[in-house]
Each structure stands twice: as structure tokens, then as C-alpha cells.
N, C-alpha and C positions, 0 to 999 in steps of 0.2 A: 504494500500500500504506500502510495507516494503522498508526501505532505507538500502543499503548495509553498512557494518561497515566501509569500506574504505571511502565512500562518507560522512558518518557521521563524521569521524575523520577529513576530509578536511573542512567540514562546521562548526565544533565546534570552537567557539571563542578561540583564544590563549591568555593565561595569560601573561602579561608583566613580564619580569624578573626584579628583583630589581636591581637598579643601584649599581654598586660596588664602594666602596670608593677608591679614588686614594691617595696613600701614596707616598710621595717623600722624599727620604733621600739623604744626601750628597754622592757624589761618593766615592766608596771604594778606588779607585786609581786615580792618576792624569793622564790626557791624555797629553802626551808630544808633543813637536813640530814635532818630527819625525813621530809619529803615525798620527798626523794631516796631514802632507804632504803626507804620504802614502795613507790615506783614500781619500783625495781630488784628488790625482793622479789617484786612482782607479775609482773614480767617473768620472773624465775627460775622461779616456780611455773608460769606458764602456758606457757612455751616449753621450758625446759631440763629440767624434771622428766619430762614425757611422753617427750621424746627420750631421756633417760637410761634410762627404763624400757624402751623398745624396744631400745636398744643392750644393756642388761644382760640382757635375755631373748632375745637374737637366736638362741641355740642352740635354745631351746624352739620358736621360730617356724620354724626350719629342719626340725624333725622332721616326718616324715610319719606320721600315725596310721593 
């Protein structure tokens, strides 16, 4: 009985890839307070505002029309 090449490739054990070393260096430039405020503001607007909208209007979503 012959096994198709596709099935043989799926059943073949996969070799684990070697773990890559993690190198950390000091930052090349300092992150200033303005950049921090802008990034936290962007996070707030993109994540927390839509979540707050859904939670604030939960009763409207529960109603059956």
C-alpha cells in the first residue's frame, strides 16, 4: 500500500527549531514625556473608548426590538 507524498509530509515528525538568543541593548534614543503621553492617549482612544461605549450602552444592547 502506497502513502501519498502529501500525507507522508503531514505525518513526518517536525524538527524543533533552535531557540534564538535574545540580545538586549540600551535604547538608541530617549523616549520623552510627550511621546509617552501621545502613545498612552492613542492606547486610551483605540482600546478603552470603544469598550467604555459598549459597557455604557449595555442596556440598549440587551433590549429586544
